[in-house]
PyMOL Python script that loads the backbone (N, CA, C, O; Angstrom):
from pymol import cmd

cmd.read_pdbstr("""\
ATOM      1  N   MET A   1     110.138  78.620  84.032  1.00  0.00           N
ATOM      2  CA  MET A   1     109.549  79.659  84.835  1.00  0.00           C
ATOM      3  C   MET A   1     108.154  80.035  84.350  1.00  0.00           C
ATOM      4  O   MET A   1     107.286  80.381  85.151  1.00  0.00           O
ATOM      5  N   THR A   2     107.942  79.966  83.036  1.00  0.00           N
ATOM      6  CA  THR A   2     106.630  80.306  82.492  1.00  0.00           C
ATOM      7  C   THR A   2     105.560  79.355  83.018  1.00  0.00           C
ATOM      8  O   THR A   2     104.493  79.794  83.446  1.00  0.00           O
ATOM      9  N   GLU A   3     105.843  78.059  82.985  1.00  0.00           N
ATOM     10  CA  GLU A   3     104.862  77.078  83.471  1.00  0.00           C
ATOM     11  C   GLU A   3     104.615  77.242  84.967  1.00  0.00           C
ATOM     12  O   GLU A   3     103.477  77.124  85.422  1.00  0.00           O
ATOM     13  N   GLU A   4     105.657  77.511  85.728  1.00  0.00           N
ATOM     14  CA  GLU A   4     105.503  77.720  87.166  1.00  0.00           C
ATOM     15  C   GLU A   4     104.647  78.958  87.437  1.00  0.00           C
ATOM     16  O   GLU A   4     103.789  78.943  88.319  1.00  0.00           O
ATOM     17  N   THR A   5     104.882  80.015  86.685  1.00  0.00           N
ATOM     18  CA  THR A   5     104.102  81.243  86.853  1.00  0.00           C
ATOM     19  C   THR A   5     102.636  80.991  86.499  1.00  0.00           C
ATOM     20  O   THR A   5     101.738  81.423  87.222  1.00  0.00           O
ATOM     21  N   LYS A   6     102.396  80.300  85.397  1.00  0.00           N
ATOM     22  CA  LYS A   6     101.017  79.990  85.006  1.00  0.00           C
ATOM     23  C   LYS A   6     100.338  79.132  86.071  1.00  0.00           C
ATOM     24  O   LYS A   6      99.170  79.355  86.388  1.00  0.00           O
ATOM     25  N   ALA A   7     101.045  78.163  86.620  1.00  0.00           N
ATOM     26  CA  ALA A   7     100.488  77.320  87.675  1.00  0.00           C
ATOM     27  C   ALA A   7     100.120  78.151  88.898  1.00  0.00           C
ATOM     28  O   ALA A   7      99.095  77.903  89.534  1.00  0.00           O
ATOM     29  N   LYS A   8     100.947  79.128  89.226  1.00  0.00           N
ATOM     30  CA  LYS A   8     100.652  80.014  90.366  1.00  0.00           C
ATOM     31  C   LYS A   8      99.380  80.823  90.096  1.00  0.00           C
ATOM     32  O   LYS A   8      98.539  80.971  90.982  1.00  0.00           O
ATOM     33  N   PHE A   9      99.240  81.348  88.870  1.00  0.00           N
ATOM     34  CA  PHE A   9      98.012  82.064  88.516  1.00  0.00           C
ATOM     35  C   PHE A   9      96.804  81.143  88.602  1.00  0.00           C
ATOM     36  O   PHE A   9      95.735  81.559  89.049  1.00  0.00           O
ATOM     37  N   GLU A  10      96.966  79.900  88.180  1.00  0.00           N
ATOM     38  CA  GLU A  10      95.852  78.947  88.226  1.00  0.00           C
ATOM     39  C   GLU A  10      95.389  78.721  89.657  1.00  0.00           C
ATOM     40  O   GLU A  10      94.193  78.549  89.891  1.00  0.00           O
ATOM     41  N   THR A  11      96.304  78.717  90.620  1.00  0.00           N
ATOM     42  CA  THR A  11      95.895  78.541  92.017  1.00  0.00           C
ATOM     43  C   THR A  11      95.087  79.743  92.510  1.00  0.00           C
ATOM     44  O   THR A  11      94.343  79.637  93.485  1.00  0.00           O
ATOM     45  N   LEU A  12      95.236  80.876  91.840  1.00  0.00           N
ATOM     46  CA  LEU A  12      94.508  82.094  92.217  1.00  0.00           C
ATOM     47  C   LEU A  12      93.230  82.294  91.406  1.00  0.00           C
ATOM     48  O   LEU A  12      92.468  83.222  91.678  1.00  0.00           O
ATOM     49  N   ARG A  13      92.983  81.432  90.407  1.00  0.00           N
ATOM     50  CA  ARG A  13      91.856  81.621  89.477  1.00  0.00           C
ATOM     51  C   ARG A  13      90.521  81.823  90.211  1.00  0.00           C
ATOM     52  O   ARG A  13      89.811  82.788  89.929  1.00  0.00           O
ATOM     53  N   ALA A  14      90.176  80.940  91.134  1.00  0.00           N
ATOM     54  CA  ALA A  14      88.881  81.039  91.820  1.00  0.00           C
ATOM     55  C   ALA A  14      88.766  82.364  92.567  1.00  0.00           C
ATOM     56  O   ALA A  14      87.713  83.002  92.536  1.00  0.00           O
ATOM     57  N   HIS A  15      89.826  82.779  93.231  1.00  0.00           N
ATOM     58  CA  HIS A  15      89.845  84.052  93.960  1.00  0.00           C
ATOM     59  C   HIS A  15      89.661  85.222  92.991  1.00  0.00           C
ATOM     60  O   HIS A  15      88.869  86.128  93.247  1.00  0.00           O
ATOM     61  N   ILE A  16      90.387  85.197  91.894  1.00  0.00           N
ATOM     62  CA  ILE A  16      90.302  86.274  90.898  1.00  0.00           C
ATOM     63  C   ILE A  16      88.904  86.361  90.311  1.00  0.00           C
ATOM     64  O   ILE A  16      88.321  87.442  90.240  1.00  0.00           O
ATOM     65  N   VAL A  17      88.371  85.230  89.893  1.00  0.00           N
ATOM     66  CA  VAL A  17      87.049  85.218  89.256  1.00  0.00           C
ATOM     67  C   VAL A  17      85.965  85.637  90.237  1.00  0.00           C
ATOM     68  O   VAL A  17      85.085  86.423  89.887  1.00  0.00           O
ATOM     69  N   SER A  18      86.018  85.119  91.465  1.00  0.00           N
ATOM     70  CA  SER A  18      84.968  85.454  92.432  1.00  0.00           C
ATOM     71  C   SER A  18      84.983  86.922  92.820  1.00  0.00           C
ATOM     72  O   SER A  18      83.932  87.503  93.089  1.00  0.00           O
ATOM     73  N   ARG A  19      86.165  87.529  92.853  1.00  0.00           N
ATOM     74  CA  ARG A  19      86.268  88.933  93.262  1.00  0.00           C
ATOM     75  C   ARG A  19      86.080  89.910  92.098  1.00  0.00           C
ATOM     76  O   ARG A  19      85.548  91.004  92.286  1.00  0.00           O
ATOM     77  N   CYS A  20      86.510  89.522  90.912  1.00  0.00           N
ATOM     78  CA  CYS A  20      86.536  90.495  89.822  1.00  0.00           C
ATOM     79  C   CYS A  20      85.587  90.194  88.669  1.00  0.00           C
ATOM     80  O   CYS A  20      84.946  91.114  88.161  1.00  0.00           O
ATOM     81  N   TRP A  21      85.478  88.970  88.248  1.00  0.00           N
ATOM     82  CA  TRP A  21      84.662  88.703  87.060  1.00  0.00           C
ATOM     83  C   TRP A  21      83.190  88.940  87.348  1.00  0.00           C
ATOM     84  O   TRP A  21      82.523  89.675  86.620  1.00  0.00           O
ATOM     85  N   ARG A  22      82.689  88.334  88.387  1.00  0.00           N
ATOM     86  CA  ARG A  22      81.259  88.456  88.682  1.00  0.00           C
ATOM     87  C   ARG A  22      80.885  89.856  89.161  1.00  0.00           C
ATOM     88  O   ARG A  22      79.759  90.306  88.947  1.00  0.00           O
ATOM     89  N   SER A  23      81.814  90.535  89.798  1.00  0.00           N
ATOM     90  CA  SER A  23      81.520  91.876  90.301  1.00  0.00           C
ATOM     91  C   SER A  23      81.825  92.945  89.263  1.00  0.00           C
ATOM     92  O   SER A  23      81.660  94.136  89.526  1.00  0.00           O
ATOM     93  N   GLY A  24      82.271  92.523  88.082  1.00  0.00           N
ATOM     94  CA  GLY A  24      82.704  93.486  87.087  1.00  0.00           C
ATOM     95  C   GLY A  24      81.610  94.073  86.230  1.00  0.00           C
ATOM     96  O   GLY A  24      81.881  94.957  85.416  1.00  0.00           O
ATOM     97  N   GLY A  25      80.366  93.607  86.387  1.00  0.00           N
ATOM     98  CA  GLY A  25      79.279  94.170  85.600  1.00  0.00           C
ATOM     99  C   GLY A  25      79.364  93.796  84.136  1.00  0.00           C
ATOM    100  O   GLY A  25      79.288  94.664  83.267  1.00  0.00           O
ATOM    101  N   PHE A  26      79.521  92.507  83.853  1.00  0.00           N
ATOM    102  CA  PHE A  26      79.703  92.081  82.473  1.00  0.00           C
ATOM    103  C   PHE A  26      78.418  91.633  81.806  1.00  0.00           C
ATOM    104  O   PHE A  26      78.464  90.926  80.799  1.00  0.00           O
ATOM    105  N   ARG A  27      77.296  92.018  82.330  1.00  0.00           N
ATOM    106  CA  ARG A  27      76.028  91.668  81.682  1.00  0.00           C
ATOM    107  C   ARG A  27      76.039  92.222  80.270  1.00  0.00           C
ATOM    108  O   ARG A  27      76.201  93.424  80.060  1.00  0.00           O
ATOM    109  N   GLY A  28      75.867  91.337  79.317  1.00  0.00           N
ATOM    110  CA  GLY A  28      75.899  91.770  77.931  1.00  0.00           C
ATOM    111  C   GLY A  28      77.296  91.928  77.385  1.00  0.00           C
ATOM    112  O   GLY A  28      77.464  92.230  76.203  1.00  0.00           O
ATOM    113  N   GLY A  29      78.303  91.731  78.213  1.00  0.00           N
ATOM    114  CA  GLY A  29      79.698  91.841  77.782  1.00  0.00           C
ATOM    115  C   GLY A  29      80.215  90.491  77.336  1.00  0.00           C
ATOM    116  O   GLY A  29      79.431  89.572  77.102  1.00  0.00           O
ATOM    117  N   PRO A  30      81.514  90.361  77.218  1.00  0.00           N
ATOM    118  CA  PRO A  30      82.087  89.101  76.757  1.00  0.00           C
ATOM    119  C   PRO A  30      81.872  87.986  77.787  1.00  0.00           C
ATOM    120  O   PRO A  30      81.842  88.236  78.992  1.00  0.00           O
ATOM    121  N   SER A  31      81.724  86.762  77.295  1.00  0.00           N
ATOM    122  CA  SER A  31      81.584  85.620  78.209  1.00  0.00           C
ATOM    123  C   SER A  31      82.952  85.141  78.693  1.00  0.00           C
ATOM    124  O   SER A  31      83.047  84.391  79.664  1.00  0.00           O
ATOM    125  N   SER A  32      83.996  85.575  78.014  1.00  0.00           N
ATOM    126  CA  SER A  32      85.360  85.275  78.437  1.00  0.00           C
ATOM    127  C   SER A  32      86.283  86.309  77.815  1.00  0.00           C
ATOM    128  O   SER A  32      85.905  87.031  76.892  1.00  0.00           O
ATOM    129  N   THR A  33      87.489  86.366  78.333  1.00  0.00           N
ATOM    130  CA  THR A  33      88.486  87.264  77.768  1.00  0.00           C
ATOM    131  C   THR A  33      89.864  86.655  77.935  1.00  0.00           C
ATOM    132  O   THR A  33      90.115  85.921  78.891  1.00  0.00           O
ATOM    133  N   ASN A  34      90.742  86.957  77.019  1.00  0.00           N
ATOM    134  CA  ASN A  34      92.125  86.502  77.078  1.00  0.00           C
ATOM    135  C   ASN A  34      92.985  87.626  77.629  1.00  0.00           C
ATOM    136  O   ASN A  34      92.884  88.774  77.197  1.00  0.00           O
ATOM    137  N   LEU A  35      93.825  87.282  78.581  1.00  0.00           N
ATOM    138  CA  LEU A  35      94.746  88.251  79.170  1.00  0.00           C
ATOM    139  C   LEU A  35      96.169  87.764  78.996  1.00  0.00           C
ATOM    140  O   LEU A  35      96.436  86.563  79.014  1.00  0.00           O
ATOM    141  N   THR A  36      97.074  88.705  78.828  1.00  0.00           N
ATOM    142  CA  THR A  36      98.495  88.406  78.811  1.00  0.00           C
ATOM    143  C   THR A  36      99.120  89.106  80.004  1.00  0.00           C
ATOM    144  O   THR A  36      99.042  90.327  80.135  1.00  0.00           O
ATOM    145  N   PHE A  37      99.738  88.321  80.868  1.00  0.00           N
ATOM    146  CA  PHE A  37     100.430  88.848  82.039  1.00  0.00           C
ATOM    147  C   PHE A  37     101.915  88.899  81.731  1.00  0.00           C
ATOM    148  O   PHE A  37     102.488  87.915  81.265  1.00  0.00           O
ATOM    149  N   SER A  38     102.530  90.021  81.983  1.00  0.00           N
ATOM    150  CA  SER A  38     103.983  90.170  81.901  1.00  0.00           C
ATOM    151  C   SER A  38     104.451  90.395  83.329  1.00  0.00           C
ATOM    152  O   SER A  38     104.182  91.438  83.925  1.00  0.00           O
ATOM    153  N   VAL A  39     105.148  89.418  83.867  1.00  0.00           N
ATOM    154  CA  VAL A  39     105.523  89.444  85.281  1.00  0.00           C
ATOM    155  C   VAL A  39     107.047  89.433  85.402  1.00  0.00           C
ATOM    156  O   VAL A  39     107.726  88.652  84.736  1.00  0.00           O
ATOM    157  N   ALA A  40     107.570  90.304  86.257  1.00  0.00           N
ATOM    158  CA  ALA A  40     109.005  90.336  86.539  1.00  0.00           C
ATOM    159  C   ALA A  40     109.231  89.833  87.959  1.00  0.00           C
ATOM    160  O   ALA A  40     108.502  90.185  88.886  1.00  0.00           O
ATOM    161  N   PHE A  41     110.260  89.001  88.105  1.00  0.00           N
ATOM    162  CA  PHE A  41     110.641  88.455  89.396  1.00  0.00           C
ATOM    163  C   PHE A  41     112.082  88.852  89.704  1.00  0.00           C
ATOM    164  O   PHE A  41     112.918  88.960  88.808  1.00  0.00           O
ATOM    165  N   ASP A  42     112.353  89.066  90.995  1.00  0.00           N
ATOM    166  CA  ASP A  42     113.731  89.346  91.383  1.00  0.00           C
ATOM    167  C   ASP A  42     114.506  88.036  91.520  1.00  0.00           C
ATOM    168  O   ASP A  42     113.951  86.958  91.308  1.00  0.00           O
ATOM    169  N   ALA A  43     115.769  88.130  91.869  1.00  0.00           N
ATOM    170  CA  ALA A  43     116.639  86.948  91.956  1.00  0.00           C
ATOM    171  C   ALA A  43     116.146  85.935  92.990  1.00  0.00           C
ATOM    172  O   ALA A  43     116.439  84.744  92.879  1.00  0.00           O
ATOM    173  N   GLN A  44     115.408  86.394  93.984  1.00  0.00           N
ATOM    174  CA  GLN A  44     114.882  85.502  95.016  1.00  0.00           C
ATOM    175  C   GLN A  44     113.534  84.893  94.631  1.00  0.00           C
ATOM    176  O   GLN A  44     112.997  84.064  95.365  1.00  0.00           O
ATOM    177  N   GLY A  45     112.987  85.300  93.485  1.00  0.00           N
ATOM    178  CA  GLY A  45     111.726  84.738  93.009  1.00  0.00           C
ATOM    179  C   GLY A  45     110.487  85.500  93.427  1.00  0.00           C
ATOM    180  O   GLY A  45     109.374  85.003  93.261  1.00  0.00           O
ATOM    181  N   HIS A  46     110.656  86.701  93.966  1.00  0.00           N
ATOM    182  CA  HIS A  46     109.513  87.519  94.381  1.00  0.00           C
ATOM    183  C   HIS A  46     109.077  88.425  93.231  1.00  0.00           C
ATOM    184  O   HIS A  46     109.908  89.015  92.540  1.00  0.00           O
ATOM    185  N   GLU A  47     107.773  88.524  93.040  1.00  0.00           N
ATOM    186  CA  GLU A  47     107.245  89.396  91.984  1.00  0.00           C
ATOM    187  C   GLU A  47     107.602  90.844  92.289  1.00  0.00           C
ATOM    188  O   GLU A  47     107.396  91.326  93.402  1.00  0.00           O
ATOM    189  N   ILE A  48     108.143  91.536  91.279  1.00  0.00           N
ATOM    190  CA  ILE A  48     108.503  92.944  91.465  1.00  0.00           C
ATOM    191  C   ILE A  48     107.740  93.867  90.513  1.00  0.00           C
ATOM    192  O   ILE A  48     107.733  95.083  90.707  1.00  0.00           O
ATOM    193  N   ALA A  49     107.101  93.302  89.491  1.00  0.00           N
ATOM    194  CA  ALA A  49     106.310  94.116  88.562  1.00  0.00           C
ATOM    195  C   ALA A  49     105.369  93.211  87.784  1.00  0.00           C
ATOM    196  O   ALA A  49     105.650  92.034  87.558  1.00  0.00           O
ATOM    197  N   ARG A  50     104.233  93.798  87.375  1.00  0.00           N
ATOM    198  CA  ARG A  50     103.261  93.044  86.580  1.00  0.00           C
ATOM    199  C   ARG A  50     102.551  93.982  85.620  1.00  0.00           C
ATOM    200  O   ARG A  50     102.141  95.081  85.995  1.00  0.00           O
ATOM    201  N   GLY A  51     102.413  93.545  84.395  1.00  0.00           N
ATOM    202  CA  GLY A  51     101.610  94.243  83.403  1.00  0.00           C
ATOM    203  C   GLY A  51     100.527  93.307  82.922  1.00  0.00           C
ATOM    204  O   GLY A  51     100.729  92.094  82.867  1.00  0.00           O
ATOM    205  N   ILE A  52      99.368  93.864  82.571  1.00  0.00           N
ATOM    206  CA  ILE A  52      98.257  93.055  82.081  1.00  0.00           C
ATOM    207  C   ILE A  52      97.756  93.674  80.794  1.00  0.00           C
ATOM    208  O   ILE A  52      97.458  94.867  80.743  1.00  0.00           O
ATOM    209  N   THR A  53      97.664  92.860  79.755  1.00  0.00           N
ATOM    210  CA  THR A  53      97.130  93.303  78.471  1.00  0.00           C
ATOM    211  C   THR A  53      95.892  92.474  78.167  1.00  0.00           C
ATOM    212  O   THR A  53      95.922  91.247  78.266  1.00  0.00           O
ATOM    213  N   GLU A  54      94.799  93.144  77.797  1.00  0.00           N
ATOM    214  CA  GLU A  54      93.572  92.420  77.489  1.00  0.00           C
ATOM    215  C   GLU A  54      93.420  92.218  75.986  1.00  0.00           C
ATOM    216  O   GLU A  54      93.977  92.964  75.181  1.00  0.00           O
ATOM    217  N   ASP A  55      92.664  91.207  75.636  1.00  0.00           N
ATOM    218  CA  ASP A  55      92.356  90.898  74.248  1.00  0.00           C
ATOM    219  C   ASP A  55      91.381  91.956  73.734  1.00  0.00           C
ATOM    220  O   ASP A  55      90.285  92.106  74.274  1.00  0.00           O
ATOM    221  N   ARG A  56      91.766  92.665  72.727  1.00  0.00           N
ATOM    222  CA  ARG A  56      90.921  93.748  72.216  1.00  0.00           C
ATOM    223  C   ARG A  56      89.650  93.239  71.535  1.00  0.00           C
ATOM    224  O   ARG A  56      88.699  94.003  71.363  1.00  0.00           O
ATOM    225  N   SER A  57      89.618  91.950  71.143  1.00  0.00           N
ATOM    226  CA  SER A  57      88.410  91.422  70.518  1.00  0.00           C
ATOM    227  C   SER A  57      87.347  91.076  71.557  1.00  0.00           C
ATOM    228  O   SER A  57      86.179  90.907  71.208  1.00  0.00           O
ATOM    229  N   ALA A  58      87.734  90.970  72.827  1.00  0.00           N
ATOM    230  CA  ALA A  58      86.796  90.711  73.916  1.00  0.00           C
ATOM    231  C   ALA A  58      87.220  91.558  75.107  1.00  0.00           C
ATOM    232  O   ALA A  58      87.664  91.025  76.124  1.00  0.00           O
ATOM    233  N   PRO A  59      87.085  92.880  74.985  1.00  0.00           N
ATOM    234  CA  PRO A  59      87.581  93.769  76.033  1.00  0.00           C
ATOM    235  C   PRO A  59      86.845  93.568  77.358  1.00  0.00           C
ATOM    236  O   PRO A  59      85.639  93.323  77.388  1.00  0.00           O
ATOM    237  N   ALA A  60      87.580  93.676  78.422  1.00  0.00           N
ATOM    238  CA  ALA A  60      87.025  93.525  79.756  1.00  0.00           C
ATOM    239  C   ALA A  60      87.736  94.494  80.696  1.00  0.00           C
ATOM    240  O   ALA A  60      88.359  94.086  81.677  1.00  0.00           O
ATOM    241  N   ALA A  61      87.634  95.766  80.383  1.00  0.00           N
ATOM    242  CA  ALA A  61      88.367  96.792  81.133  1.00  0.00           C
ATOM    243  C   ALA A  61      88.027  96.776  82.619  1.00  0.00           C
ATOM    244  O   ALA A  61      88.912  96.961  83.454  1.00  0.00           O
ATOM    245  N   GLU A  62      86.762  96.558  82.960  1.00  0.00           N
ATOM    246  CA  GLU A  62      86.383  96.540  84.372  1.00  0.00           C
ATOM    247  C   GLU A  62      87.052  95.368  85.098  1.00  0.00           C
ATOM    248  O   GLU A  62      87.516  95.512  86.229  1.00  0.00           O
ATOM    249  N   PHE A  63      87.094  94.218  84.438  1.00  0.00           N
ATOM    250  CA  PHE A  63      87.739  93.042  85.013  1.00  0.00           C
ATOM    251  C   PHE A  63      89.228  93.304  85.231  1.00  0.00           C
ATOM    252  O   PHE A  63      89.757  93.028  86.307  1.00  0.00           O
ATOM    253  N   VAL A  64      89.893  93.827  84.225  1.00  0.00           N
ATOM    254  CA  VAL A  64      91.325  94.106  84.322  1.00  0.00           C
ATOM    255  C   VAL A  64      91.586  95.151  85.401  1.00  0.00           C
ATOM    256  O   VAL A  64      92.541  95.022  86.167  1.00  0.00           O
ATOM    257  N   GLY A  65      90.754  96.177  85.470  1.00  0.00           N
ATOM    258  CA  GLY A  65      90.911  97.194  86.503  1.00  0.00           C
ATOM    259  C   GLY A  65      90.791  96.607  87.900  1.00  0.00           C
ATOM    260  O   GLY A  65      91.572  96.942  88.791  1.00  0.00           O
ATOM    261  N   CYS A  66      89.818  95.734  88.088  1.00  0.00           N
ATOM    262  CA  CYS A  66      89.649  95.067  89.379  1.00  0.00           C
ATOM    263  C   CYS A  66      90.864  94.199  89.678  1.00  0.00           C
ATOM    264  O   CYS A  66      91.389  94.215  90.791  1.00  0.00           O
ATOM    265  N   LEU A  67      91.302  93.448  88.687  1.00  0.00           N
ATOM    266  CA  LEU A  67      92.442  92.550  88.866  1.00  0.00           C
ATOM    267  C   LEU A  67      93.707  93.316  89.251  1.00  0.00           C
ATOM    268  O   LEU A  67      94.488  92.851  90.081  1.00  0.00           O
ATOM    269  N   ARG A  68      93.906  94.473  88.658  1.00  0.00           N
ATOM    270  CA  ARG A  68      95.099  95.277  88.987  1.00  0.00           C
ATOM    271  C   ARG A  68      95.113  95.701  90.448  1.00  0.00           C
ATOM    272  O   ARG A  68      96.183  95.826  91.044  1.00  0.00           O
ATOM    273  N   GLY A  69      93.947  95.921  91.028  1.00  0.00           N
ATOM    274  CA  GLY A  69      93.876  96.361  92.416  1.00  0.00           C
ATOM    275  C   GLY A  69      93.608  95.254  93.417  1.00  0.00           C
ATOM    276  O   GLY A  69      93.512  95.514  94.616  1.00  0.00           O
ATOM    277  N   LEU A  70      93.486  94.023  92.942  1.00  0.00           N
ATOM    278  CA  LEU A  70      93.129  92.913  93.813  1.00  0.00           C
ATOM    279  C   LEU A  70      94.299  92.501  94.703  1.00  0.00           C
ATOM    280  O   LEU A  70      95.381  92.174  94.215  1.00  0.00           O
ATOM    281  N   GLU A  71      94.071  92.521  95.992  1.00  0.00           N
ATOM    282  CA  GLU A  71      95.107  92.121  96.946  1.00  0.00           C
ATOM    283  C   GLU A  71      95.183  90.605  97.016  1.00  0.00           C
ATOM    284  O   GLU A  71      94.221  89.905  96.700  1.00  0.00           O
ATOM    285  N   GLY A  72      96.323  90.116  97.429  1.00  0.00           N
ATOM    286  CA  GLY A  72      96.494  88.690  97.627  1.00  0.00           C
ATOM    287  C   GLY A  72      96.835  87.916  96.366  1.00  0.00           C
ATOM    288  O   GLY A  72      96.686  86.694  96.330  1.00  0.00           O
ATOM    289  N   THR A  73      97.296  88.619  95.321  1.00  0.00           N
ATOM    290  CA  THR A  73      97.629  87.932  94.076  1.00  0.00           C
ATOM    291  C   THR A  73      99.099  88.061  93.697  1.00  0.00           C
ATOM    292  O   THR A  73      99.487  87.734  92.576  1.00  0.00           O
ATOM    293  N   THR A  74      99.915  88.538  94.632  1.00  0.00           N
ATOM    294  CA  THR A  74     101.346  88.661  94.360  1.00  0.00           C
ATOM    295  C   THR A  74     101.967  87.272  94.290  1.00  0.00           C
ATOM    296  O   THR A  74     101.716  86.432  95.154  1.00  0.00           O
ATOM    297  N   LEU A  75     102.768  87.032  93.270  1.00  0.00           N
ATOM    298  CA  LEU A  75     103.343  85.719  93.030  1.00  0.00           C
ATOM    299  C   LEU A  75     104.773  85.603  93.535  1.00  0.00           C
ATOM    300  O   LEU A  75     105.473  86.599  93.719  1.00  0.00           O
ATOM    301  N   SER A  76     105.183  84.368  93.753  1.00  0.00           N
ATOM    302  CA  SER A  76     106.590  84.061  93.993  1.00  0.00           C
ATOM    303  C   SER A  76     106.879  82.715  93.345  1.00  0.00           C
ATOM    304  O   SER A  76     106.021  81.833  93.302  1.00  0.00           O
ATOM    305  N   ILE A  77     108.088  82.572  92.847  1.00  0.00           N
ATOM    306  CA  ILE A  77     108.519  81.347  92.188  1.00  0.00           C
ATOM    307  C   ILE A  77     109.836  80.896  92.809  1.00  0.00           C
ATOM    308  O   ILE A  77     110.409  81.594  93.646  1.00  0.00           O
ATOM    309  N   ALA A  78     110.304  79.737  92.396  1.00  0.00           N
ATOM    310  CA  ALA A  78     111.614  79.276  92.863  1.00  0.00           C
ATOM    311  C   ALA A  78     112.658  80.316  92.463  1.00  0.00           C
ATOM    312  O   ALA A  78     112.614  80.828  91.345  1.00  0.00           O
ATOM    313  N   PRO A  79     113.584  80.632  93.344  1.00  0.00           N
ATOM    314  CA  PRO A  79     114.585  81.663  93.045  1.00  0.00           C
ATOM    315  C   PRO A  79     115.356  81.370  91.749  1.00  0.00           C
ATOM    316  O   PRO A  79     116.021  80.341  91.631  1.00  0.00           O
ATOM    317  N   PRO A  80     115.254  82.295  90.775  1.00  0.00           N
ATOM    318  CA  PRO A  80     115.961  82.078  89.518  1.00  0.00           C
ATOM    319  C   PRO A  80     117.432  82.506  89.566  1.00  0.00           C
ATOM    320  O   PRO A  80     118.196  82.165  88.664  1.00  0.00           O
ATOM    321  N   GLY A  81     117.841  83.249  90.606  1.00  0.00           N
ATOM    322  CA  GLY A  81     119.226  83.679  90.730  1.00  0.00           C
ATOM    323  C   GLY A  81     119.544  84.995  90.044  1.00  0.00           C
ATOM    324  O   GLY A  81     120.632  85.543  90.222  1.00  0.00           O
ATOM    325  N   ALA A  82     118.600  85.506  89.261  1.00  0.00           N
ATOM    326  CA  ALA A  82     118.747  86.803  88.587  1.00  0.00           C
ATOM    327  C   ALA A  82     117.345  87.317  88.289  1.00  0.00           C
ATOM    328  O   ALA A  82     116.390  86.541  88.261  1.00  0.00           O
ATOM    329  N   ASN A  83     117.222  88.613  88.069  1.00  0.00           N
ATOM    330  CA  ASN A  83     115.919  89.156  87.691  1.00  0.00           C
ATOM    331  C   ASN A  83     115.493  88.554  86.350  1.00  0.00           C
ATOM    332  O   ASN A  83     116.295  88.454  85.422  1.00  0.00           O
ATOM    333  N   VAL A  84     114.222  88.156  86.262  1.00  0.00           N
ATOM    334  CA  VAL A  84     113.705  87.555  85.034  1.00  0.00           C
ATOM    335  C   VAL A  84     112.315  88.100  84.740  1.00  0.00           C
ATOM    336  O   VAL A  84     111.615  88.567  85.638  1.00  0.00           O
ATOM    337  N   GLY A  85     111.930  88.034  83.479  1.00  0.00           N
ATOM    338  CA  GLY A  85     110.596  88.407  83.052  1.00  0.00           C
ATOM    339  C   GLY A  85     109.920  87.220  82.397  1.00  0.00           C
ATOM    340  O   GLY A  85     110.548  86.457  81.663  1.00  0.00           O
ATOM    341  N   VAL A  86     108.625  87.072  82.670  1.00  0.00           N
ATOM    342  CA  VAL A  86     107.847  85.954  82.150  1.00  0.00           C
ATOM    343  C   VAL A  86     106.553  86.500  81.554  1.00  0.00           C
ATOM    344  O   VAL A  86     105.950  87.422  82.103  1.00  0.00           O
ATOM    345  N   THR A  87     106.134  85.927  80.435  1.00  0.00           N
ATOM    346  CA  THR A  87     104.859  86.281  79.817  1.00  0.00           C
ATOM    347  C   THR A  87     103.962  85.054  79.821  1.00  0.00           C
ATOM    348  O   THR A  87     104.363  83.974  79.385  1.00  0.00           O
ATOM    349  N   VAL A  88     102.733  85.234  80.324  1.00  0.00           N
ATOM    350  CA  VAL A  88     101.787  84.138  80.439  1.00  0.00           C
ATOM    351  C   VAL A  88     100.448  84.589  79.860  1.00  0.00           C
ATOM    352  O   VAL A  88      99.977  85.686  80.159  1.00  0.00           O
ATOM    353  N   GLN A  89      99.839  83.745  79.034  1.00  0.00           N
ATOM    354  CA  GLN A  89      98.514  84.027  78.492  1.00  0.00           C
ATOM    355  C   GLN A  89      97.496  83.137  79.180  1.00  0.00           C
ATOM    356  O   GLN A  89      97.730  81.947  79.390  1.00  0.00           O
ATOM    357  N   MET A  90      96.352  83.736  79.533  1.00  0.00           N
ATOM    358  CA  MET A  90      95.289  82.992  80.203  1.00  0.00           C
ATOM    359  C   MET A  90      93.944  83.485  79.716  1.00  0.00           C
ATOM    360  O   MET A  90      93.807  84.631  79.287  1.00  0.00           O
ATOM    361  N   THR A  91      92.947  82.609  79.787  1.00  0.00           N
ATOM    362  CA  THR A  91      91.583  82.965  79.441  1.00  0.00           C
ATOM    363  C   THR A  91      90.758  82.935  80.723  1.00  0.00           C
ATOM    364  O   THR A  91      90.863  81.996  81.513  1.00  0.00           O
ATOM    365  N   PHE A  92      89.940  83.959  80.927  1.00  0.00           N
ATOM    366  CA  PHE A  92      89.050  84.052  82.074  1.00  0.00           C
ATOM    367  C   PHE A  92      87.627  84.168  81.587  1.00  0.00           C
ATOM    368  O   PHE A  92      87.456  84.721  80.501  1.00  0.00           O
ATOM    369  N   PRO A  93      86.583  83.714  82.257  1.00  0.00           N
ATOM    370  CA  PRO A  93      86.656  83.250  83.624  1.00  0.00           C
ATOM    371  C   PRO A  93      87.179  81.876  83.615  1.00  0.00           C
ATOM    372  O   PRO A  93      87.330  81.266  84.673  1.00  0.00           O
TER     373      PRO A  93
END
""", "prot")
cmd.dss("prot")
cmd.show_as("cartoon", "prot")
cmd.util.cbc("prot")
cmd.orient("prot")
């Protein structure tokens, strides 16, 4: 499930970066940041909750704030048959 979730995020990378990274006002800020996504899925594979933690050594609060409100990023995976939680680490942009 972790690899499937990461693959789903990867399909959204261009959308996320174009909407949030460039519009986030990172002039003089970090050139990249590491995020940890904690995603919960229901038994049918639909996302029911998401948490995002940023790397404190390269903070990008504006990016994370934009990402939290970005529409069109809700994930779904193959039905696991029970509620599950997945943690995925990614580097942006």
